[in-house]
C-alpha positions in Angstrom: -39.9 19.4 -9.1 -36.6 18.9 -7.1 -37.1 15.3 -7.1 -37.7 15.1 -11.0 -34.6 17.1 -11.5 -32.2 15.5 -9.1 -33.5 11.9 -9.0 -33.9 9.4 -6.3 -31.5 6.6 -5.2 -34.0 4.5 -3.4 -36.4 3.3 -6.0 -36.3 -0.2 -7.4 -35.6 -0.6 -11.1 -38.4 -1.6 -13.6 -41.3 -1.0 -11.2 -41.1 -4.7 -9.9 -43.0 -5.4 -6.8 -40.9 -6.7 -3.8 -43.8 -9.2 -3.2 -43.1 -11.1 -6.4 -41.5 -14.4 -5.8 -37.9 -14.6 -7.2 -37.4 -17.1 -10.1 -35.8 -20.4 -9.0 -32.3 -20.6 -10.7 -29.3 -22.4 -9.5 -26.9 -19.9 -8.1 -23.2 -20.3 -9.1 -20.5 -19.8 -6.6 -18.4 -16.7 -7.3 -14.8 -17.7 -7.2 -11.6 -15.6 -7.2 -7.9 -16.6 -6.9 -5.0 -14.8 -5.2 -1.5 -15.2 -6.7 1.7 -13.6 -5.3 5.3 -14.1 -6.1 7.9 -12.2 -3.9 10.4 -11.3 -6.7 10.5 -10.5 -10.4 13.1 -13.1 -11.4 12.5 -15.1 -14.6 11.9 -18.2 -12.5 9.3 -16.4 -10.3 7.8 -14.8 -13.4 7.1 -18.4 -14.7 5.5 -19.5 -11.6 3.4 -16.3 -11.7 2.1 -16.9 -15.2 1.6 -20.6 -14.5 -0.5 -19.9 -11.4 -2.7 -17.4 -13.2 -3.3 -19.9 -16.2 -3.9 -22.8 -13.7 -6.5 -20.9 -11.7 -8.2 -19.4 -14.7 -8.6 -22.7 -16.4 -9.7 -24.4 -12.9 -12.4 -22.0 -12.3 -13.7 -21.8 -15.8 -13.9 -25.6 -16.0 -15.5 -26.3 -12.7 -19.3 -26.7 -13.0 -21.2 -24.3 -10.5 -18.3 -21.9 -10.4 -18.3 -18.4 -11.8 -15.0 -16.6 -12.2 -14.7 -13.2 -10.5 -11.1 -12.3 -10.9 -7.5 -13.3 -10.5 -6.0 -10.9 -7.8 -2.3 -10.5 -8.2 0.7 -9.1 -6.3 4.0 -9.4 -8.3 7.4 -8.6 -6.5 5.5 -8.0 -3.2 6.4 -9.1 0.2 4.1 -11.5 2.0 4.9 -10.2 5.5 3.2 -6.7 5.0 -0.4 -6.3 3.9 0.1 -2.6 3.4 2.5 -3.3 0.4 0.0 -5.5 -1.4 -2.7 -3.7 -3.3 -4.0 -6.9 -5.1 -4.5 -8.6 -1.7 -6.2 -5.6 -0.4 -8.5 -5.3 -3.3 -9.4 -8.9 -2.8 -10.4 -8.4 0.9 -12.4 -5.4 -0.1 -14.5 -7.2 -2.7 -14.9 -10.1 -0.4 -16.3 -7.7 2.3 -18.6 -6.1 -0.4 -20.0 -9.7 -0.7 -18.8 -10.1 -4.5 -16.9 -13.3 -3.7 -17.7 -16.7 -2.2 -14.5 -18.7 -2.6 -10.9 -17.7 -2.7 -8.3 -20.0 -4.1 -4.7 -19.7 -3.0 -1.5 -21.9 -3.7 -0.4 -22.0 0.0 -0.8 -20.3 3.3 2.7 -18.7 2.9 1.4 -17.2 -0.3 -1.5 -15.7 1.4 0.3 -14.1 4.3 3.6 -14.8 6.3 2.4 -12.7 9.3 0.4 -14.9 11.7 -1.8 -12.0 13.1 -2.7 -10.6 9.6 -3.5 -14.1 8.2 -5.7 -15.2 11.2 -7.5 -12.0 11.4 -8.1 -11.8 7.7 -9.4 -15.3 7.5 -11.5 -14.8 10.6 -13.0 -11.7 9.0 -13.8 -13.4 5.7 -15.0 -16.6 7.3 -17.6 -14.6 9.3 -18.7 -13.1 5.9 -19.3 -16.6 4.6 -16.2 -16.5 2.3 -14.3 -19.9 2.1 -10.5 -19.9 1.4 -9.0 -23.1 0.0 -5.2 -23.6 0.1 -3.8 -26.1 -2.5 -0.6 -27.1 -0.9 -1.9 -27.8 2.7 -5.3 -29.0 1.4 -7.3 -26.8 3.7 -10.7 -25.5 3.1 -11.7 -22.9 5.8 -15.3 -23.7 5.2 -14.8 -27.2 6.5 -12.7 -26.3 9.6 -14.0 -27.0 13.0 -11.0 -25.3 14.6 -8.4 -22.6 13.8 -5.6 -24.8 15.4 -4.1 -26.3 12.2 -4.4 -23.0 10.2 -2.7 -21.2 13.1 0.2 -23.5 13.2 0.6 -23.4 9.5 0.7 -19.6 9.4 3.1 -19.6 12.3 5.3 -22.1 10.4 5.1 -19.7 7.3 6.2 -16.8 9.5 9.0 -18.8 10.9 10.1 -19.7 7.5 10.2 -16.0 6.6 12.4 -15.3 9.5 14.7 -18.2 8.8 15.1 -17.2 5.2 15.9 -13.6 6.3 18.6 -14.9 8.8 19.9 -17.2 6.0 20.4 -14.3 3.7 22.1 -12.2 6.3 24.4 -15.0 7.1 25.2 -15.6 3.5 25.9 -11.8 3.0 28.2 -11.7 6.1 30.3 -14.7 4.7 30.5 -13.0 1.3 31.6 -9.8 2.9 34.4 -11.7 4.9 35.7 -13.1 1.6 35.9 -9.6 0.2 33.0 -9.7 -2.1 30.9 -6.6 -1.9 27.4 -6.5 -3.5 27.7 -4.4 -6.8 24.9 -2.0 -7.5 25.3 -0.2 -10.8 26.6 3.3 -10.3 27.9 6.1 -12.5 31.4 5.5 -13.6 31.6 1.7 -12.9 30.4 -1.5 -14.4 31.0 -5.3 -13.5 33.0 -7.4 -16.1 32.7 -11.3 -16.5 35.4 -11.7 -13.8 33.2 -9.9 -11.4 35.7 -6.9 -11.3 34.5 -3.3 -11.0 36.0 -1.5 -14.1 35.8 2.2 -14.9 33.5 3.6 -17.7 35.6 6.6 -18.6 32.8 8.5 -20.3 30.9 8.3 -17.0 33.8 8.8 -14.8 34.6 12.2 -15.9 31.2 13.4 -14.7 31.9 12.0 -11.2 35.2 13.9 -11.1 33.6 17.1 -12.3 31.0 16.7 -9.4 33.7 16.6 -6.8 35.8 19.4 -8.5 32.7 21.7 -8.5 31.9 20.8 -5.0 35.3 21.8 -3.8 35.1 24.9 -5.8 32.1 25.8 -3.6 29.2 24.9 -5.6 26.0 23.3 -4.1 24.6 19.9 -5.3 21.7 21.7 -6.7 24.0 24.2 -8.7 26.0 21.2 -10.0 22.8 19.4 -11.0 21.6 22.4 -13.1 25.2 22.5 -14.6 24.9 18.9 -15.6 21.5 19.3 -17.1 22.7 22.2 -19.3 25.6 20.0 -20.5 23.1 17.2 -21.1 25.2 14.6 -19.0 23.4 11.3 -18.9 22.6 9.4 -15.7 22.9 5.6 -15.4 19.3 5.4 -16.6 20.0 7.5 -19.8 18.0 10.4 -18.4 19.3 14.0 -18.0 17.0 15.2 -15.3 19.7 15.6 -12.6 18.6 16.5 -9.0 20.5 17.9 -6.1 19.8 14.5 -4.3 21.5 12.6 -7.3 24.6 14.7 -7.1 24.7 14.6 -3.3 24.6 10.6 -3.5 27.7 10.7 -5.8 29.5 12.9 -3.5 28.7 10.8 -0.4 29.7 7.5 -2.2 33.1 6.3 -1.0 33.1 3.6 -3.7 34.7 6.2 -6.0 38.0 6.1 -3.8 38.5 2.4 -4.5 37.4 1.5 -1.0 34.1 -0.3 -0.1 32.2 -0.2 3.1 29.9 -3.3 3.3 26.6 -3.4 5.3 26.1 0.4 5.7 22.4 -0.5 6.0 20.6 -3.5 7.3 17.0 -4.8 7.4 15.7 -4.2 10.9 13.1 -6.9 11.0 11.9 -9.7 8.6 8.2 -8.6 9.2 8.5 -4.8 8.5 11.4 -5.0 6.0 12.5 -1.6 7.2 15.9 -0.6 6.0 17.9 1.3 8.6 21.5 2.9 8.8 24.0 0.5 10.5 25.2 2.6 13.5 27.2 -0.3 15.0 24.2 -2.7 15.6 25.8 -5.0 12.9 29.3 -5.7 11.7 30.7 -3.5 8.9 33.4 -4.8 6.6 36.1 -2.2 5.1 37.5 -3.4 1.8 40.6 -1.2 1.1 41.8 -0.8 -2.6 39.0 -3.2 -3.8 38.9 -1.6 -7.2 40.4 1.2 -9.3 39.6 4.7 -7.9 38.1 7.5 -9.6 38.8 10.3 -7.1 41.5 10.3 -4.4 40.7 9.8 -0.8 41.9 13.4 0.0 39.3 14.8 -2.6 36.7 12.6 -1.0 37.3 13.7 2.5 37.5 17.3 1.4 34.1 17.1 -0.3 32.7 15.5 2.8 33.9 18.4 4.9 32.3 20.9 2.4 29.1 19.0 2.5 29.1 19.0 6.3 29.8 22.8 6.3 26.8 23.5 4.3 24.6 21.2 6.0 21.3 22.7 7.1 19.5 21.8 10.4 17.5 18.5 10.2 13.8 19.6 9.3 10.7 17.5 9.6 10.8 14.9 6.7 7.3 13.9 7.1 5.6 13.7 3.6 2.2 15.3 3.5 -0.4 13.9 1.2 -3.0 16.2 -0.6 -5.9 15.3 -2.8 -4.0 16.4 -5.9 -0.7 14.6 -4.8 0.7 12.6 -7.7 -2.4 13.3 -9.8 -1.3 16.4 -11.8 0.8 15.8 -14.8 2.7 18.4 -16.7 1.5 18.6 -20.4 5.0 19.8 -21.5 7.2 17.1 -20.3 5.1 14.6 -18.5 6.5 15.1 -15.1 4.5 15.3 -11.9 3.4 18.7 -10.3 4.5 19.1 -6.7 2.8 21.4 -4.2 4.5 24.3 -2.4 3.5 27.5 -0.7 4.8 30.9 -2.1 3.8 34.1 -0.1 0.9 32.4 1.4 -0.5 31.1 -1.9 -0.6 27.4 -2.6 1.0 26.6 -6.0 1.9 23.5 -7.9 5.1 23.2 -10.0 6.5 20.8 -12.3 9.3 18.6 -10.8 11.5 18.8 -13.8 11.0 22.7 -13.9 12.3 22.6 -10.3 15.5 21.0 -11.4 16.0 23.2 -14.4 14.2 25.2 -17.0 16.3 23.4 -19.4 14.2 20.3 -18.8 10.8 22.1 -18.6 9.5 25.5 -19.1 6.0 25.1 -17.5 5.4 27.8 -15.1 3.8 27.1 -11.5 0.0 27.1 -11.2 -2.1 28.4 -8.4 -4.2 25.6 -6.7 -7.2 27.9 -6.9 -6.8 27.9 -10.7 -6.7 24.1 -10.8 -9.7 23.9 -8.5 -11.6 26.2 -10.7 -10.8 24.2 -13.9 -12.0 21.0 -12.0 -15.2 22.8 -11.2 -15.8 24.0 -14.7 -15.3 20.5 -16.1 -17.6 19.1 -13.5 -20.4 21.7 -14.3 -20.0 20.9 -18.0 -20.5 17.3 -17.4 -23.2 17.4 -14.8 -25.1 20.7 -15.0 -28.5 20.4 -16.7 -29.4 24.1 -16.3 -28.5 27.1 -14.2 -28.7 25.7 -10.5 -29.9 22.4 -11.8 -27.6 19.3 -11.6 -27.9 15.6 -12.6 -27.2 14.2 -9.2 -28.5 10.8 -10.2 -25.9 10.6 -13.0 -23.3 11.7 -10.5 -24.2 9.0 -8.2 -24.4 6.4 -10.9 -21.0 7.2 -12.2 -19.5 6.6 -8.6 -21.1 3.3 -8.2 -20.5 2.1 -11.7 -16.7 3.1 -11.6 -15.5 -0.4 -10.3 -18.2 -2.4 -12.2 -16.9 -0.9 -15.5 -13.3 -1.5 -14.5 -14.2 -5.2 -13.5 -16.1 -5.6 -16.9 -13.1 -4.3 -18.9 -10.7 -6.5 -17.0 -12.8 -9.7 -17.4 -13.2 -8.9 -21.2 -9.5 -8.6 -21.6 -8.8 -11.7 -19.4 -11.2 -13.7 -21.5 -9.6 -12.6 -24.8 -6.3 -13.6 -23.1 -7.6 -17.1 -22.1 -9.0 -17.7 -25.6 -5.6 -17.1 -27.2 -3.7 -19.3 -24.6 -6.3 -22.0 -25.3 -5.8 -21.6 -29.2 -2.0 -21.8 -28.6 -2.4 -25.0 -26.5 -4.6 -26.6 -29.2 -2.1 -25.5 -31.9 0.7 -27.0 -30.1 -1.3 -30.4 -29.4 -2.4 -30.7 -33.1 1.0 -29.8 -34.5 2.0 -32.0 -37.5 5.6 -32.4 -38.4 4.8 -31.9 -42.1 3.1 -28.5 -41.4 5.6 -27.3 -39.0 6.2 -23.8 -40.9 2.3 -23.3 -40.8 2.2 -24.1 -37.1 5.2 -21.8 -36.3 3.5 -18.9 -38.3 0.2 -19.4 -36.4 1.9 -19.6 -33.1 3.8 -16.3 -33.8 0.6 -14.6 -34.8 -1.1 -15.8 -31.5 1.9 -14.8 -29.4 1.7 -11.3 -31.1 -1.9 -10.9 -30.2 -1.3 -12.3 -26.6 1.5 -9.8 -26.2 -0.7 -7.0 -27.3 -3.3 -7.9 -24.7 -0.9 -8.3 -22.1 0.5 -4.8 -22.7 -3.0 -3.3 -22.7 -3.6 -5.2 -19.5 -0.6 -3.7 -17.8 -1.6 -0.1 -18.9 -5.2 -0.7 -17.7 -3.9 -2.1 -14.4 -2.0 1.1 -13.7 -5.2 3.2 -14.2 -7.3 0.7 -12.2 -4.8 1.0 -9.4 -5.5 4.8 -9.4 -9.2 4.0 -9.2 -8.7 1.7 -6.2 -6.7 4.5 -4.4 -9.6 6.9 -4.8 -12.2 4.4 -3.1 -12.4 6.7 0.0 -13.1 9.8 -2.1 -15.9 8.0 -3.8 -17.5 6.7 -0.7 -17.4 10.0 1.0 -19.0 11.7 -2.1 -21.7 9.1 -2.2 -22.7 9.8 1.4 -22.7 13.6 0.5 -24.9 13.0 -2.4 -27.3 10.8 -0.5 -27.6 13.6 2.3 -28.2 16.2 -0.4 -30.8 14.0 -2.1 -32.8 14.2 1.1 -33.0 18.0 1.0 -35.8 19.9 -0.6 -33.4 22.2 -2.4 -29.9 20.4 -2.8 -28.6 22.9 -5.3 -27.3 25.5 -2.9 -25.3 23.0 -0.7 -24.0 21.2 -3.7 -22.6 24.4 -5.0 -20.6 24.8 -1.7 -19.2 21.2 -2.1 -18.1 22.1 -5.6 -15.5 24.4 -4.0 -14.1 21.3 -2.2 -11.1 19.6 -4.2 -11.6 16.4 -2.2 -15.3 16.2 -3.3 -14.5 16.8 -7.0 -11.6 14.2 -6.7 -14.3 11.4 -6.4 -15.0 11.9 -10.2 -11.8 13.5 -11.4 -8.9 10.9 -11.2 -6.1 12.8 -13.0 -5.6 16.3 -14.1 -3.1 17.1 -17.0 -1.9 20.8 -17.0 -1.5 21.6 -20.8 -0.7 25.2 -20.0 -1.1 27.2 -16.7 -4.7 28.0 -17.9 -5.6 25.0 -20.0 -6.2 21.5 -18.5 -7.5 18.0 -19.4 -9.6 16.3 -16.9 -9.7 12.5 -16.8 -12.8 11.0 -15.3 -13.5 7.7 -13.6 -14.9 6.3 -16.8 -11.6 7.3 -18.5 -13.2 10.0 -20.6 -11.5 13.4 -20.9 -12.7 17.0 -20.8 -10.6 19.9 -21.9 -11.0 23.2 -19.9 -9.6 26.7 -21.1 -9.9 29.3 -18.5 -9.6 33.0 -19.2 -6.2 34.6 -18.4 -5.6 35.7 -14.9 
């Protein structure tokens, strides 16, 4: 009875016998491409789009090849694998035996860290995955030795180090000439002559921050005051925080003086930015631009901040199963975890800043867990103490496949439009220029729409990728439960565990403190209304 209700994961589909010989069909090689640019400049943006288009057309037009995906990292460094989600997804899919060949523009695009590059290539080669580098004309499937690849990877890493040193040298020379790097800040903008000029409608906010600080108000109190007055930050938002105010009070630029190289990059591999405590030269540019507050006011504010300074506490950021996954239904902000009188609660980040920004009350974690459990039972419970575990398992295994299908459909639509645009341009006739332009505008509008949809989907797909460990752990649990004679009771215990539920629930929206929307791995939603506490 239990087997009929809970299903089995080990049966072969369709009742086919394993003794039947497979049909002889030519197997197509599954080909993917990896594309990376290290910045988001217009020039790099063009290279990025060109690479994607090139590899898409190459794979689609090569007989015997089947396109898997174009894995991308835009504005990501090549020296750190941890900061490249596209690359990490590529490697994971390769280890899952979903890819036969990987195409990449060059070794330096693949990785600029020798150890990471060689270890990854060895790992993929052992799995039978070939990597083809266009620029160096290297196919790892044909290599008898790693020597050439090792040398090229080392050269790429040395190039990264050299570029880093050249940038540092150029910055030092610039500082010596009295030319600081301008970063947009409240109260100042840069004109065509590269002069820092005051924006008076913003400068009065800066002056008020210093005045209130000297009157004894804390950065948090000043932030709440600014929110109430609806003062705008440089990004146009009014969600001031104590950190934002503190950064204004600590910024010597408001005195007309500039200290250059307060921070520096510790290593070209780690890209870690550290405070310059004398390890590098600093450059002090006095009276560089018009001041907003006097030096005396600034120094007095520093003494006040130092007087109120609290002992340094552990700054380690803890991550929890619901971190960055609960959205406020009132303002759209994230809910953050805190403990009040021994009870774990979640509170909207904007409500923490000021009730003027959001009125959502804090929510007990236990209430959120109960809502997740209710939604889960509504989705998977067949009857009292009976659950559709087979569907649970299938949803976990199909999550990535559904994502890949959706991505490939959008990519194919995009490719068709790009092809139609190219054909339209090739066949353009001078006498029909107006019609050609109209058609190109229509195609561009369609292409832009698909690209926007892709961007939205990619954010959702990245959340799915981040949940990979939750899904794998849940699948293992379900397989263990499936082997039991009566899995219902142990499953009920698992449903008390937020980590287990998170394998299916990707995001939670808190509509009210007792009303929630659960967003599932298939992008569907369930609304849950709990009884009042």
